[in-house]
N, C-alpha and C positions, 0 to 999 in steps of 0.2 A: 274270602279273598286271601290269597297266600302272601305272606310277608316276605319281602326281598331282604336278604341279608347284605349288610354293608361289608364290602371287602376290607379286610384288615390290612393296613399299610404294612408292607414288607420292607424291613430295613436291609441295607447293603453294607457289607464290611469293606471299608476303604483300606488304602495302603498303610494307614497309621494304626490299623487294628480296631477302629471304632465303628460301631454299628450306627449308620446314619439312615434315618427314615425320611427326613427332609432337610434342606439347607436354605440359608438366606442369601439372596443375591443383593449385593450392595449397590447395584446399578438400577435394577427395576424394583427393588425393595419388596420382593415377594418370596414366600416360602415355596420351594419347588422340590420335586422328587430328585434323588441323587443322579438319575440318568441324564438330567439336564445340565450337569456340570462336568468339566474336564478334571482329571486327576491333578492335584496340586504338586508343585515341585518344592516350594518353600514350606516344609512341614513344621518349622519353628513358629510360623505365623498361622498358616492354614492347618491347624491341628486336627481338623476333621478329615483331612486327606483330600479335600475338594477345593478347587479355585473359588475365590470369593465372588466371581462374576459368572453368571450362567452362560451357557453356550449361545442361546439366541441373542443375548446382549453383546457378546463378543462378535458375533456375525454382523450385527448392526454397527458396532464400532469399526470393524474392518472396512465396511462399505463407506462409512463417513470419513475415515482417515484417508482412504484411497482417493476419494474425490478431491481432497486437499493436496495430497502428496503426488498423485499420478505415478506412483512407483510401488511395486509390490515389496521391494526390499525395505524402503523407508516405512511403509505401512506396517509391515511385520515387526520392524525394529521398534516402532512406537508401542505396539501391543506387547512386545516382549518386555519393555521397560515397565509397563503398567502391571503386567501379570507376573513379573519376576520369573520369566522363562528364558532359557539360554537362546542366544541368537547364533545361527550357524548358516554359513553360505552354502555348504553342501546340502543341508536340509532344504534350502530354498530351491536349489537346482533339482533335487528329487521331487519337490512339490510341483515345479513347472512341468517336469516330464509327466507326472501323474495327471495334471490338469489337461495337458495336451492329449494324452490317451483318452481321457473322458470326453474331450471335445470331439475326437475322431469317432467315438461311439455315439455321439449325439446326446451326451449326458451333461448336466450342469449341477453345480452345488454351491451352497452359501457357506459351507463349513470349511473355508480355506485355511483358517488358522488351526482348526482341529486336525486337518490333514498335515499341516506343517508340524504340529506337535508329534504326530505319529511318525513322520519321516525323521524328525529329530531323534526320537528314541532309537530308530533303526541305525542312524548314522553314528550315534554315540556308542551303541553296542558293538558296531563294527570297529570303532576306534579303541574302546576300552575292554571289549569282551564282556563276560559276565560279571566282571568286577565293577561295572558302572554303578554308581550310587545316585541317590537323589540330589546330592550336592553338585553333581555334574550337569544338572539341568537348570540350576539357578542362574539368573541373568548376570552376566559380567559385561561391563561396558567395553565395546570393541576398542582396539588400539587406536589412539587418536594421533592425528598429525597437527601441525601448526595450522590453525584455522578451523578445527572442529572435527566432526565425524568423518572417518575415511570414506564412508559410503557417499556422503554428500560431496566430499572433495573430489571423488572420482567423477561423479556426474557433472560437477562444475567444471573440472578440467576438460572433459569431453565437449561440453557445450562451449567453453571458451575457445578450444581449438577449432571447432566448426565455425564459430563466429569469425575468428581471425582469418581462416582460409577463405571464407565467403567474402570478407571485406577487403583483404589485401592480397589474397592468392597464397598458394601452398609453397613450401620450400624455404621459408624464412625462419629465423630463430625467434624464441620468445622475446628477446631484447629488441629485435627489429619491430615486432608487432606492438610491444608496449610503447616504444618510442613514437611510432607513427600514430598510434591511438592518442597519445598525449598531445602531439602536435595538431592532430585533427580537432581535438576538443578545444584547443586554444584558438584555432582559426574560426571555428563555429561560434565560439563565445564572443568574438569581437567583430564578426562580419556576417552579412546576410548569406544564408545557405538554405534556400527554400526549394530549389530545383535540383534535378539529377545532374544537370550540367555544372552548376556551381559546386556541387559536392565532388564531382569528378575532377574539376580543376584543383580543388583544395587537396584532394588525395594525391594528385601529381606533385604538388608542392611538398607533401609529407614524404613521398618516396625520395625526392631529391634531398630533403633535409636529413633523412636517414642515411643516404649515401655519403653526405658530407660528414655526418657523425662517424661513420665507419672509416672514412678516409683520414680523419684526424686521429682516430685511434691507431691506425696503421702508419701514421706519420708520413702521409703522401700529400701531394698537392691537391688543393681543393678549388683552384682557380676556375677550371672548366665547369665544375659542378655549381659554383656560385654564379657563374655567368648564365647557366641554364636556369638556375633558380630565379634570377632577376628577370629573365625573359618570360618565364612562366607567370611570375607575379604581374608583369606588364600586361600579358594577354588576359589574365583574370581580373584586371583592373583593381589590383590589391596593393599597388605601390602606395607609399605614404602620400605623394603629391596628388594622385588621383582620388584617394580616399578623402583628403582634406578638401579638394574641389567639390566632390560630391556632397560632403557634409556641409560645406558653406552654402551650396545651392539649396539644400534642404532647409538650412537655417533661415535663409532669406525667404523661402517659400512659406515656412511656418510663421515667420514674423508678419508677412503680408496677410496671411489668412487671419492672424490675430487682430491686426488693424482693421481689416474688413469686417470682422465680427463685431468689433467695438462700434464701428460707424453705423452698422445696420441695426444693432440691438440696443445700444446705449447712446443717449443724446450727448453730443459734445458740449463742453462747458466753456463759455466765453470768459476769458480772464477779466474783461472789463466789468462783467456783471456776475459776481460770484453767487448771488442769491437766485439767479434765474433757474438753475437746475439743482438747487441745493437739496431738494427733497422730491424727486420726480415720482416716487412711489407713494407719496403721502403717508409715510411712516409716522411722522411727527403728529399729523392730524389724527391718525388712528390711535396713537397713544393717548392723546388728549381726550378723545371721544370715549374710548372704551376702557381706559385704565385710570387716568387722572380723574375724570368726572365721577365715576362710581365711588372711587376712594374718597373724593371730596364730599360727596353726598353722605357717605357713611360716617365720616369723621365729624363734619360740621353740622349734620342734620339738615342740610339744604335740600331743596326739592327741584333740582334741575333735571328734567326728564326729556329735554330736547335732544333727539337722536336723529342724525341724518344718515342716509345710506352711504356706504363707503364709495360706491360708484359715482355718487353725486358730489363728493367732497371737493373735487377740482372745479366744479361748476357753481355750486351753491354754497355760500359762506355758512359756517356753522354758527348757530345762535346760542351761545352759552351765556346765560344771564348771570351777571355779577351778584354776589351775595347781598351787597349793600343795596343795589338797585332793586333786587327782589324784595327786600324788606320794605324799602320805601314804597314800592308799588302796592304791596299788600296793606300798607298803612293808609293808602289813598293819597299820598303826597305827590 
């Protein structure tokens, strides 16, 4: 029988000039061949010239992050932070073009971040020429604005604009939108707003309030606007007098339901006979039977074992033998 020779592991020379036969992945904690790793950019830390996380793990991380972010930009930004790789918008544009071409040809890939890294190299070489160095690929936090990451700010601004236009209509200023949003939140916090009709009436009030605000800024008369505002409040039944009347009716209705509940579920107590309904639930008898009696038996050594069912307490008197009578009875007296 011929013996099979084990193939000798072949090392690969990385960008740092080190021959690497296998490398350790800090994510899956396995020793893998060098072909399973992307070339490192931070050579001060990854001195073997390879990233410390293998390509399959990076692909898994991309898919996991994308499910949370629902954005290719933010997903790649998170991976760039972790892997210390430069973030570049131009490289992402090139990546999207590349993926679109693959899709037209009916091809798919999981190595999206690997393609991004390739596009980043091309973009950086175009910008810096052959003078590009490894330091040009190290991650640098994007320029921030007030409120955080510009990428997230842009998305938030777009979403906010769409929300404002869908809610209030286009053509207004951010100050108008913010004023009406604030007024609407105040109306909703203090009034019932469960139907589309109620919401529409409140939005009309917010429009008029915003017009009054702008008229006061322009130092013009607000009399007609205030009249329209009061008419709209009356139609929406939101004037203070109607609100107080509605609240009073609800209060009386609630009080009546409370009295009805008391009369149906709790026996009334006549003031002439305070003992009549003093303990309708037999709590005192329960305490005497199941708490006081066992404790007395334990402490005094008495033998009172007379126990009545709780359901029969109201009908059958409890026979608890007095200690002295029990002693006399046992002595035959």
